[in-house]
Legacy VTK file of the C-alpha trace (Angstrom):
# vtk DataFile Version 3.0
C-alpha trace
ASCII
DATASET POLYDATA
POINTS 188 float
8.603 -9.531 17.135
5.735 -7.442 16.225
2.410 -7.590 14.883
0.381 -5.469 12.151
-1.545 -3.476 14.964
2.435 -2.017 15.917
2.880 -1.065 11.715
-0.742 0.765 12.432
-0.134 2.320 15.382
2.896 3.747 14.138
0.720 5.089 11.026
-1.954 6.433 13.378
0.716 8.569 15.398
2.161 9.736 12.350
-0.881 11.090 11.058
-1.511 12.584 14.302
1.869 14.668 14.097
0.680 15.374 10.678
-2.463 17.041 11.900
-1.082 18.820 14.941
0.822 21.046 11.909
-1.359 20.987 8.591
-5.347 21.535 7.620
-5.571 18.799 5.237
-3.527 15.386 4.905
-3.092 13.468 1.847
-2.134 9.769 2.516
0.337 7.485 0.345
1.345 4.314 0.573
3.591 1.650 -1.242
2.592 -2.260 -1.513
1.806 -2.921 2.338
1.661 0.874 2.945
-0.915 0.828 0.526
-2.736 -1.542 2.739
-2.023 0.239 6.017
-2.917 4.186 4.178
-6.584 2.130 3.367
-7.011 0.990 6.985
-5.922 4.279 8.019
-8.800 5.853 5.741
-11.155 3.774 6.689
-10.173 3.818 10.857
-10.542 7.693 10.542
-12.859 10.687 10.319
-12.990 11.807 6.657
-11.569 15.039 7.250
-8.377 13.729 8.875
-7.606 11.934 5.422
-8.290 14.765 2.280
-7.010 11.886 -0.011
-5.032 8.082 -0.988
-2.518 7.808 -3.271
-1.604 3.644 -4.178
1.634 2.589 -5.632
0.876 -1.295 -5.865
-1.105 -1.427 -2.831
-0.655 -5.428 -1.119
-4.420 -6.148 0.691
-4.154 -10.237 -0.421
-2.765 -12.463 -2.984
-4.439 -15.350 -4.827
-0.721 -17.909 -4.007
-1.862 -20.879 -2.008
1.835 -20.898 -0.495
0.556 -17.879 2.099
-1.791 -20.918 3.577
1.504 -22.238 5.108
2.662 -19.230 7.018
0.557 -19.776 10.162
3.137 -22.880 10.603
6.012 -22.336 8.301
6.776 -19.519 10.360
7.782 -21.865 13.287
9.749 -23.800 11.100
11.430 -21.248 9.209
12.272 -18.150 10.301
12.645 -16.409 7.070
12.930 -16.452 3.248
15.064 -14.645 0.589
13.737 -11.148 0.406
11.700 -9.704 -2.614
13.551 -6.521 -2.844
14.347 -5.178 -6.517
11.200 -5.604 -8.763
12.287 -2.900 -10.366
12.550 -2.938 -14.448
14.844 -0.003 -15.076
18.723 -0.706 -15.597
21.082 0.243 -12.994
18.130 0.898 -9.970
18.614 -0.862 -6.446
16.124 -0.750 -3.902
17.725 -1.187 -0.753
15.553 -4.210 0.804
16.301 -5.899 3.767
18.065 -9.464 2.357
15.398 -11.837 4.050
11.835 -11.826 5.036
10.877 -12.830 8.502
7.950 -15.127 7.955
6.646 -14.160 11.211
6.544 -10.397 9.683
4.852 -12.108 6.655
2.133 -13.355 8.541
0.877 -10.537 10.659
0.639 -9.143 6.587
-1.371 -11.937 6.152
-3.737 -10.993 9.202
-4.272 -7.826 8.607
-5.153 -8.175 5.160
-8.529 -9.402 6.420
-8.714 -6.401 8.719
-8.110 -3.846 6.032
-10.117 -5.876 3.259
-13.427 -5.854 5.311
-12.931 -2.170 6.089
-12.636 -1.246 2.418
-16.561 -0.353 2.261
-15.345 2.264 4.931
-12.757 4.409 2.538
-14.329 7.200 1.794
-11.737 9.511 0.530
-10.752 10.218 -2.973
-8.378 7.843 -4.223
-5.474 7.894 -6.767
-4.161 4.166 -7.551
-0.899 3.372 -9.224
-0.778 -0.075 -10.565
2.132 -1.691 -12.429
0.852 -4.212 -15.253
3.285 -6.360 -14.480
3.882 -6.744 -10.790
6.217 -9.727 -9.631
5.161 -8.955 -6.086
1.691 -7.507 -5.318
-1.270 -9.959 -7.152
-3.171 -7.968 -9.772
-6.143 -9.187 -7.683
-5.489 -6.583 -4.747
-6.436 -3.743 -7.100
-9.023 -4.943 -8.495
-10.702 -5.743 -5.050
-9.957 -2.324 -3.731
-11.663 -0.731 -6.542
-14.324 -2.806 -5.872
-14.609 -2.711 -2.442
-13.818 1.215 -1.626
-16.818 3.565 -1.285
-14.577 6.593 -2.738
-16.849 8.638 -5.772
-13.402 10.074 -6.482
-11.469 7.383 -7.856
-8.721 7.037 -10.554
-6.760 4.187 -11.419
-3.460 4.405 -13.461
-2.141 1.348 -15.050
1.664 1.724 -15.412
3.223 0.086 -18.795
6.889 0.207 -18.238
7.222 -0.486 -14.337
7.668 -3.530 -11.910
6.697 -2.949 -8.336
8.777 -0.831 -6.940
7.421 1.972 -9.189
8.583 4.731 -7.531
12.006 3.889 -8.212
11.185 2.871 -12.098
10.289 4.217 -15.111
7.155 5.417 -14.352
8.293 7.416 -11.306
8.298 10.606 -12.622
4.343 10.003 -13.795
3.699 8.870 -10.579
5.467 11.977 -8.795
3.836 14.394 -11.221
0.121 13.110 -11.151
0.332 12.249 -7.672
1.608 16.208 -6.963
-1.453 17.235 -9.148
-4.128 15.005 -7.204
-3.016 16.597 -4.081
-3.149 20.135 -5.222
-6.893 18.932 -6.632
-8.309 17.691 -3.066
-6.677 20.373 -0.858
-7.417 23.167 -3.091
-9.441 26.074 -2.048
LINES 1 189
188 0 1 2 3 4 5 6 7 8 9 10 11 12 13 14 15 16 17 18 19 20 21 22 23 24 25 26 27 28 29 30 31 32 33 34 35 36 37 38 39 40 41 42 43 44 45 46 47 48 49 50 51 52 53 54 55 56 57 58 59 60 61 62 63 64 65 66 67 68 69 70 71 72 73 74 75 76 77 78 79 80 81 82 83 84 85 86 87 88 89 90 91 92 93 94 95 96 97 98 99 100 101 102 103 104 105 106 107 108 109 110 111 112 113 114 115 116 117 118 119 120 121 122 123 124 125 126 127 128 129 130 131 132 133 134 135 136 137 138 139 140 141 142 143 144 145 146 147 148 149 150 151 152 153 154 155 156 157 158 159 160 161 162 163 164 165 166 167 168 169 170 171 172 173 174 175 176 177 178 179 180 181 182 183 184 185 186 187
């Protein structure tokens, strides 16, 4: 049984390990990992996070059924997993078969904190967002772009991938653009 602060604590520890060995760190995240990356950039000194690369980041949803999570998590332990939202034929994400509702509720609690901290994000930001994502609501991306204080912001819409875009048709473009972004924000 973990809460979102446990997940975030692991992200912070990982950043600290990287900073012990690296002059600059660019933080990336997919889905909830993108939300945690945003929180890290908001929470740490600007020099700790040289840039952010986010893929279909989750910071909220317009779905009304999540409002039942605080109660439902005590009645139903889990629901079918949400893995494999991939457009590319023959590609499989090795996700969990079930989604624990306590974890889903913890994520919902994290969203409130992350959204409140978005104006503190000043790091350069590269965000990839799938035009068709069956997991993360498009409102997440719009909210991030409207609230961060970063001056260097690039959004790329992925026309040929679903949620797990890093395993999907647009993956090569994500990797190429991310590498170019890292070179640019960490360059001499």
